C-alpha positions, 0 to 999 in steps of 0.5 A: 504431054505435061512435064515439070522440071524442078531444081535450085538456082543454076541447077541446069533446069532451064538448059534441060528444058531447052534441050527437050524443046530443041529435040522435040521436032515441034515449033517452040514457043517460049513463055517468059514470066520474068519482069526484068526490073533491075540490072541483075535480072536484065543480065539473067534475061540476056543470058537466057536469050543468047542461049535460045535459038532465034526462030523460037517464038517468045511470049513475055507474060508475067501474070496471065499464064493460063490465058497465054497457054490456052491461046498458044498450045497446039498439037504441033507446038512445044511450049516451054514456060520459064519459070513458075516461081517468077510467075508466082513472085509476080502474083505475090507482089500484087498483094492480092490473094484473090488474084493469086488464087484465081490465076493459080486455079485457072492454070491448074484447071486448063492443063488437062485440055491443053494440046501439044507438049508443055514443060514448066520450069520452076525453082525448088525452094522447099529444101532449105531452112524455113525463111524468117520473113512472112512474105518469104515463108508464104512464097515457099509455101505457095511454091510447094503447093503449086509444085505438088498440084502440078506434079500430080497433073504432069506425066513427067516430073524431073528434079535437076541437080548439078546439071543432072536430071533425076526423074521423079515421075514418068519415063526417064529422060 
């Protein structure tokens, strides 16, 4: 089963994904896409680590998400990817549209063949004002297109606001 959990900053989306993983009864693999390059991001990563059970497997992969998913997905595994918008940011910062397109296309292409349960966590960025900068507008556009493509492929899509899940597609939580 593929699931997409969207929400704003501090909306409870990661906590919900972690709850689903913990309750799944499967071995959990947590795929972290962040690159903690400053003190604030290091603090966010520390906070996430402290919340996760120590027996969960951890893979840190900022770019090659499709490859890691193909290598890690198993029938008896729950994979939690946190988060897609950081992954997208990492690719945008490479300033290589070809690499971004290749990695996004590889991710979307492999989803149908992946066994087990996979939940993707991502920031919903398209509900605010139109950003002023070119890179920020591109980020919002790319995130929106990625979310649409993923939502089409996922069996369940949930929007999280104030810690409350709103099921947009599939069975309610």
